[in-house]
mmCIF file of the N, C-alpha and C atoms, coordinates in Angstrom:
data_MODEL
# 
_entry.id   MODEL 
# 
loop_
_atom_site.group_PDB 
_atom_site.id 
_atom_site.type_symbol 
_atom_site.label_atom_id 
_atom_site.label_alt_id 
_atom_site.label_comp_id 
_atom_site.label_asym_id 
_atom_site.label_entity_id 
_atom_site.label_seq_id 
_atom_site.pdbx_PDB_ins_code 
_atom_site.Cartn_x 
_atom_site.Cartn_y 
_atom_site.Cartn_z 
_atom_site.occupancy 
_atom_site.B_iso_or_equiv 
_atom_site.pdbx_formal_charge 
_atom_site.auth_seq_id 
_atom_site.auth_comp_id 
_atom_site.auth_asym_id 
_atom_site.auth_atom_id 
_atom_site.pdbx_PDB_model_num 
ATOM 1   N N  . MET A 1 1  ? 84.847  99.378  120.314 1.00 0.00 ? 1  MET A N  1 
ATOM 2   C CA . MET A 1 1  ? 86.242  99.095  120.224 1.00 0.00 ? 1  MET A CA 1 
ATOM 3   C C  . MET A 1 1  ? 87.434  100.060 119.513 1.00 0.00 ? 1  MET A C  1 
ATOM 4   N N  . SER A 1 2  ? 88.267  100.878 119.561 1.00 0.00 ? 2  SER A N  1 
ATOM 5   C CA . SER A 1 2  ? 89.231  101.932 118.545 1.00 0.00 ? 2  SER A CA 1 
ATOM 6   C C  . SER A 1 2  ? 89.696  101.644 117.797 1.00 0.00 ? 2  SER A C  1 
ATOM 7   N N  . LYS A 1 3  ? 89.672  101.831 116.657 1.00 0.00 ? 3  LYS A N  1 
ATOM 8   C CA . LYS A 1 3  ? 90.398  101.101 115.125 1.00 0.00 ? 3  LYS A CA 1 
ATOM 9   C C  . LYS A 1 3  ? 91.916  101.676 115.307 1.00 0.00 ? 3  LYS A C  1 
ATOM 10  N N  . SER A 1 4  ? 92.466  100.879 115.432 1.00 0.00 ? 4  SER A N  1 
ATOM 11  C CA . SER A 1 4  ? 93.972  100.677 115.592 1.00 0.00 ? 4  SER A CA 1 
ATOM 12  C C  . SER A 1 4  ? 94.806  101.320 113.862 1.00 0.00 ? 4  SER A C  1 
ATOM 13  N N  . LYS A 1 5  ? 95.515  103.023 114.296 1.00 0.00 ? 5  LYS A N  1 
ATOM 14  C CA . LYS A 1 5  ? 96.120  103.482 113.231 1.00 0.00 ? 5  LYS A CA 1 
ATOM 15  C C  . LYS A 1 5  ? 97.156  103.464 113.192 1.00 0.00 ? 5  LYS A C  1 
ATOM 16  N N  . SER A 1 6  ? 98.026  103.572 112.750 1.00 0.00 ? 6  SER A N  1 
ATOM 17  C CA . SER A 1 6  ? 99.699  103.551 112.074 1.00 0.00 ? 6  SER A CA 1 
ATOM 18  C C  . SER A 1 6  ? 100.061 105.220 112.530 1.00 0.00 ? 6  SER A C  1 
ATOM 19  N N  . MET A 1 7  ? 101.119 105.122 113.413 1.00 0.00 ? 7  MET A N  1 
ATOM 20  C CA . MET A 1 7  ? 102.034 106.496 113.653 1.00 0.00 ? 7  MET A CA 1 
ATOM 21  C C  . MET A 1 7  ? 102.330 106.767 112.354 1.00 0.00 ? 7  MET A C  1 
ATOM 22  N N  . SER A 1 8  ? 102.540 108.134 111.873 1.00 0.00 ? 8  SER A N  1 
ATOM 23  C CA . SER A 1 8  ? 103.037 108.992 111.057 1.00 0.00 ? 8  SER A CA 1 
ATOM 24  C C  . SER A 1 8  ? 104.081 109.266 111.782 1.00 0.00 ? 8  SER A C  1 
ATOM 25  N N  . LYS A 1 9  ? 105.214 109.746 110.825 1.00 0.00 ? 9  LYS A N  1 
ATOM 26  C CA . LYS A 1 9  ? 106.618 110.360 110.292 1.00 0.00 ? 9  LYS A CA 1 
ATOM 27  C C  . LYS A 1 9  ? 106.079 111.540 111.565 1.00 0.00 ? 9  LYS A C  1 
ATOM 28  N N  . ALA A 1 10 ? 104.831 112.180 110.993 1.00 0.00 ? 10 ALA A N  1 
ATOM 29  C CA . ALA A 1 10 ? 104.931 113.967 111.064 1.00 0.00 ? 10 ALA A CA 1 
ATOM 30  C C  . ALA A 1 10 ? 104.157 113.914 112.658 1.00 0.00 ? 10 ALA A C  1 
ATOM 31  N N  . ALA A 1 11 ? 103.633 112.636 112.846 1.00 0.00 ? 11 ALA A N  1 
ATOM 32  C CA . ALA A 1 11 ? 102.907 113.281 114.519 1.00 0.00 ? 11 ALA A CA 1 
ATOM 33  C C  . ALA A 1 11 ? 104.091 112.599 115.466 1.00 0.00 ? 11 ALA A C  1 
ATOM 34  N N  . ALA A 1 12 ? 104.945 111.338 114.666 1.00 0.00 ? 12 ALA A N  1 
ATOM 35  C CA . ALA A 1 12 ? 105.580 111.159 115.628 1.00 0.00 ? 12 ALA A CA 1 
ATOM 36  C C  . ALA A 1 12 ? 106.555 112.061 116.248 1.00 0.00 ? 12 ALA A C  1 
ATOM 37  N N  . SER A 1 13 ? 107.272 113.245 115.234 1.00 0.00 ? 13 SER A N  1 
ATOM 38  C CA . SER A 1 13 ? 108.062 114.088 115.047 1.00 0.00 ? 13 SER A CA 1 
ATOM 39  C C  . SER A 1 13 ? 107.693 115.142 115.986 1.00 0.00 ? 13 SER A C  1 
ATOM 40  N N  . ARG A 1 14 ? 106.522 115.693 116.027 1.00 0.00 ? 14 ARG A N  1 
ATOM 41  C CA . ARG A 1 14 ? 105.755 116.627 117.045 1.00 0.00 ? 14 ARG A CA 1 
ATOM 42  C C  . ARG A 1 14 ? 105.886 116.363 118.561 1.00 0.00 ? 14 ARG A C  1 
ATOM 43  N N  . ILE A 1 15 ? 105.797 114.926 118.683 1.00 0.00 ? 15 ILE A N  1 
ATOM 44  C CA . ILE A 1 15 ? 104.996 114.562 120.021 1.00 0.00 ? 15 ILE A CA 1 
ATOM 45  C C  . ILE A 1 15 ? 107.048 114.006 120.969 1.00 0.00 ? 15 ILE A C  1 
ATOM 46  N N  . GLN A 1 16 ? 107.749 114.145 119.437 1.00 0.00 ? 16 GLN A N  1 
ATOM 47  C CA . GLN A 1 16 ? 109.394 113.866 120.154 1.00 0.00 ? 16 GLN A CA 1 
ATOM 48  C C  . GLN A 1 16 ? 109.636 115.470 120.606 1.00 0.00 ? 16 GLN A C  1 
ATOM 49  N N  . SER A 1 17 ? 109.669 116.480 119.403 1.00 0.00 ? 17 SER A N  1 
ATOM 50  C CA . SER A 1 17 ? 109.304 117.891 119.402 1.00 0.00 ? 17 SER A CA 1 
ATOM 51  C C  . SER A 1 17 ? 109.200 118.463 121.672 1.00 0.00 ? 17 SER A C  1 
ATOM 52  N N  . THR A 1 18 ? 107.160 117.986 121.470 1.00 0.00 ? 18 THR A N  1 
ATOM 53  C CA . THR A 1 18 ? 106.806 118.678 122.787 1.00 0.00 ? 18 THR A CA 1 
ATOM 54  C C  . THR A 1 18 ? 107.609 118.284 123.968 1.00 0.00 ? 18 THR A C  1 
ATOM 55  N N  . THR A 1 19 ? 108.176 116.859 123.490 1.00 0.00 ? 19 THR A N  1 
ATOM 56  C CA . THR A 1 19 ? 108.739 116.269 124.796 1.00 0.00 ? 19 THR A CA 1 
ATOM 57  C C  . THR A 1 19 ? 109.947 116.646 125.765 1.00 0.00 ? 19 THR A C  1 
ATOM 58  N N  . ALA A 1 20 ? 110.426 116.472 124.107 1.00 0.00 ? 20 ALA A N  1 
ATOM 59  C CA . ALA A 1 20 ? 112.059 117.240 124.224 1.00 0.00 ? 20 ALA A CA 1 
ATOM 60  C C  . ALA A 1 20 ? 112.131 119.238 125.064 1.00 0.00 ? 20 ALA A C  1 
ATOM 61  N N  . LYS A 1 21 ? 110.851 119.605 124.586 1.00 0.00 ? 21 LYS A N  1 
ATOM 62  C CA . LYS A 1 21 ? 110.715 120.935 124.784 1.00 0.00 ? 21 LYS A CA 1 
ATOM 63  C C  . LYS A 1 21 ? 110.121 120.987 126.517 1.00 0.00 ? 21 LYS A C  1 
ATOM 64  N N  . ALA A 1 22 ? 109.809 120.222 126.665 1.00 0.00 ? 22 ALA A N  1 
ATOM 65  C CA . ALA A 1 22 ? 109.041 120.351 128.308 1.00 0.00 ? 22 ALA A CA 1 
ATOM 66  C C  . ALA A 1 22 ? 110.248 119.757 129.004 1.00 0.00 ? 22 ALA A C  1 
ATOM 67  N N  . SER A 1 23 ? 110.911 118.707 128.680 1.00 0.00 ? 23 SER A N  1 
ATOM 68  C CA . SER A 1 23 ? 111.995 117.787 129.174 1.00 0.00 ? 23 SER A CA 1 
ATOM 69  C C  . SER A 1 23 ? 112.730 119.082 130.144 1.00 0.00 ? 23 SER A C  1 
ATOM 70  N N  . GLY A 1 24 ? 113.382 120.222 129.811 1.00 0.00 ? 24 GLY A N  1 
ATOM 71  C CA . GLY A 1 24 ? 113.912 121.266 130.143 1.00 0.00 ? 24 GLY A CA 1 
ATOM 72  C C  . GLY A 1 24 ? 115.549 121.364 129.717 1.00 0.00 ? 24 GLY A C  1 
ATOM 73  N N  . ALA A 1 25 ? 115.675 119.800 129.626 1.00 0.00 ? 25 ALA A N  1 
ATOM 74  C CA . ALA A 1 25 ? 117.046 119.526 129.297 1.00 0.00 ? 25 ALA A CA 1 
ATOM 75  C C  . ALA A 1 25 ? 117.279 118.998 127.535 1.00 0.00 ? 25 ALA A C  1 
ATOM 76  N N  . GLY A 1 26 ? 116.143 119.334 126.965 1.00 0.00 ? 26 GLY A N  1 
ATOM 77  C CA . GLY A 1 26 ? 116.715 119.012 125.387 1.00 0.00 ? 26 GLY A CA 1 
ATOM 78  C C  . GLY A 1 26 ? 115.978 117.751 124.854 1.00 0.00 ? 26 GLY A C  1 
ATOM 79  N N  . GLY A 1 27 ? 116.447 116.719 125.853 1.00 0.00 ? 27 GLY A N  1 
ATOM 80  C CA . GLY A 1 27 ? 116.356 116.085 125.024 1.00 0.00 ? 27 GLY A CA 1 
ATOM 81  C C  . GLY A 1 27 ? 114.737 114.572 125.598 1.00 0.00 ? 27 GLY A C  1 
ATOM 82  N N  . VAL A 1 28 ? 115.012 114.064 124.483 1.00 0.00 ? 28 VAL A N  1 
ATOM 83  C CA . VAL A 1 28 ? 114.118 113.184 124.981 1.00 0.00 ? 28 VAL A CA 1 
ATOM 84  C C  . VAL A 1 28 ? 114.414 111.395 125.206 1.00 0.00 ? 28 VAL A C  1 
ATOM 85  N N  . PRO A 1 29 ? 113.684 111.374 126.598 1.00 0.00 ? 29 PRO A N  1 
ATOM 86  C CA . PRO A 1 29 ? 114.175 110.618 127.729 1.00 0.00 ? 29 PRO A CA 1 
ATOM 87  C C  . PRO A 1 29 ? 114.439 108.945 127.257 1.00 0.00 ? 29 PRO A C  1 
ATOM 88  N N  . LYS A 1 30 ? 115.384 108.146 127.106 1.00 0.00 ? 30 LYS A N  1 
ATOM 89  C CA . LYS A 1 30 ? 115.160 107.188 126.648 1.00 0.00 ? 30 LYS A CA 1 
ATOM 90  C C  . LYS A 1 30 ? 114.068 105.988 127.048 1.00 0.00 ? 30 LYS A C  1 
ATOM 91  N N  . GLY A 1 31 ? 113.092 105.234 126.474 1.00 0.00 ? 31 GLY A N  1 
ATOM 92  C CA . GLY A 1 31 ? 111.732 104.532 126.445 1.00 0.00 ? 31 GLY A CA 1 
ATOM 93  C C  . GLY A 1 31 ? 110.775 105.617 127.423 1.00 0.00 ? 31 GLY A C  1 
ATOM 94  N N  . SER A 1 32 ? 110.944 106.514 126.505 1.00 0.00 ? 32 SER A N  1 
ATOM 95  C CA . SER A 1 32 ? 109.279 107.455 127.275 1.00 0.00 ? 32 SER A CA 1 
ATOM 96  C C  . SER A 1 32 ? 108.545 107.040 125.582 1.00 0.00 ? 32 SER A C  1 
ATOM 97  N N  . PHE A 1 33 ? 107.138 107.936 125.826 1.00 0.00 ? 33 PHE A N  1 
ATOM 98  C CA . PHE A 1 33 ? 105.723 107.486 124.970 1.00 0.00 ? 33 PHE A CA 1 
ATOM 99  C C  . PHE A 1 33 ? 106.354 108.445 123.344 1.00 0.00 ? 33 PHE A C  1 
ATOM 100 N N  . ALA A 1 34 ? 107.453 109.648 123.423 1.00 0.00 ? 34 ALA A N  1 
ATOM 101 C CA . ALA A 1 34 ? 107.999 109.762 122.396 1.00 0.00 ? 34 ALA A CA 1 
ATOM 102 C C  . ALA A 1 34 ? 109.144 108.570 121.696 1.00 0.00 ? 34 ALA A C  1 
ATOM 103 N N  . THR A 1 35 ? 109.953 108.261 121.938 1.00 0.00 ? 35 THR A N  1 
ATOM 104 C CA . THR A 1 35 ? 110.854 107.529 121.644 1.00 0.00 ? 35 THR A CA 1 
ATOM 105 C C  . THR A 1 35 ? 110.074 106.417 120.963 1.00 0.00 ? 35 THR A C  1 
ATOM 106 N N  . ARG A 1 36 ? 109.242 105.651 121.649 1.00 0.00 ? 36 ARG A N  1 
ATOM 107 C CA . ARG A 1 36 ? 107.998 104.666 120.765 1.00 0.00 ? 36 ARG A CA 1 
ATOM 108 C C  . ARG A 1 36 ? 107.488 104.684 120.262 1.00 0.00 ? 36 ARG A C  1 
ATOM 109 N N  . ALA A 1 37 ? 106.508 105.902 119.590 1.00 0.00 ? 37 ALA A N  1 
ATOM 110 C CA . ALA A 1 37 ? 106.043 106.469 119.292 1.00 0.00 ? 37 ALA A CA 1 
ATOM 111 C C  . ALA A 1 37 ? 107.259 106.723 117.824 1.00 0.00 ? 37 ALA A C  1 
ATOM 112 N N  . GLN A 1 38 ? 108.269 107.343 117.533 1.00 0.00 ? 38 GLN A N  1 
ATOM 113 C CA . GLN A 1 38 ? 109.267 107.871 116.391 1.00 0.00 ? 38 GLN A CA 1 
ATOM 114 C C  . GLN A 1 38 ? 109.424 106.143 115.967 1.00 0.00 ? 38 GLN A C  1 
ATOM 115 N N  . SER A 1 39 ? 109.977 105.243 116.922 1.00 0.00 ? 39 SER A N  1 
ATOM 116 C CA . SER A 1 39 ? 109.701 103.612 116.511 1.00 0.00 ? 39 SER A CA 1 
ATOM 117 C C  . SER A 1 39 ? 108.858 103.002 115.565 1.00 0.00 ? 39 SER A C  1 
ATOM 118 N N  . THR A 1 40 ? 108.032 103.894 116.255 1.00 0.00 ? 40 THR A N  1 
ATOM 119 C CA . THR A 1 40 ? 107.054 102.754 115.601 1.00 0.00 ? 40 THR A CA 1 
ATOM 120 C C  . THR A 1 40 ? 106.158 103.557 114.576 1.00 0.00 ? 40 THR A C  1 
ATOM 121 N N  . ALA A 1 41 ? 106.714 104.768 113.712 1.00 0.00 ? 41 ALA A N  1 
ATOM 122 C CA . ALA A 1 41 ? 106.776 105.270 112.994 1.00 0.00 ? 41 ALA A CA 1 
ATOM 123 C C  . ALA A 1 41 ? 107.327 104.782 111.804 1.00 0.00 ? 41 ALA A C  1 
ATOM 124 N N  . ALA A 1 42 ? 108.497 104.439 111.977 1.00 0.00 ? 42 ALA A N  1 
ATOM 125 C CA . ALA A 1 42 ? 110.081 104.153 111.336 1.00 0.00 ? 42 ALA A CA 1 
ATOM 126 C C  . ALA A 1 42 ? 109.679 103.045 110.989 1.00 0.00 ? 42 ALA A C  1 
ATOM 127 N N  . LYS A 1 43 ? 108.955 101.863 111.830 1.00 0.00 ? 43 LYS A N  1 
ATOM 128 C CA . LYS A 1 43 ? 108.595 100.613 111.286 1.00 0.00 ? 43 LYS A CA 1 
ATOM 129 C C  . LYS A 1 43 ? 107.703 100.045 110.182 1.00 0.00 ? 43 LYS A C  1 
ATOM 130 N N  . SER A 1 44 ? 106.492 101.414 110.248 1.00 0.00 ? 44 SER A N  1 
ATOM 131 C CA . SER A 1 44 ? 105.322 101.376 109.397 1.00 0.00 ? 44 SER A CA 1 
ATOM 132 C C  . SER A 1 44 ? 105.624 102.375 108.524 1.00 0.00 ? 44 SER A C  1 
ATOM 133 N N  . SER A 1 45 ? 106.616 102.900 108.468 1.00 0.00 ? 45 SER A N  1 
ATOM 134 C CA . SER A 1 45 ? 106.537 103.207 107.152 1.00 0.00 ? 45 SER A CA 1 
ATOM 135 C C  . SER A 1 45 ? 107.637 102.095 106.354 1.00 0.00 ? 45 SER A C  1 
ATOM 136 N N  . LYS A 1 46 ? 108.225 101.287 106.455 1.00 0.00 ? 46 LYS A N  1 
ATOM 137 C CA . LYS A 1 46 ? 108.997 100.319 105.619 1.00 0.00 ? 46 LYS A CA 1 
ATOM 138 C C  . LYS A 1 46 ? 108.404 99.801  104.665 1.00 0.00 ? 46 LYS A C  1 
# 
């Protein structure tokens, strides 16, 4: 089984940036992996 690691803000930022560039519209779709990663990073940094 894999160990659970928390999402860092830097990693979430990279994911969100890459998703926005790839989408063509310059935005990140609601409910996408990138938005979930950003939310998880924000919660784990509290």
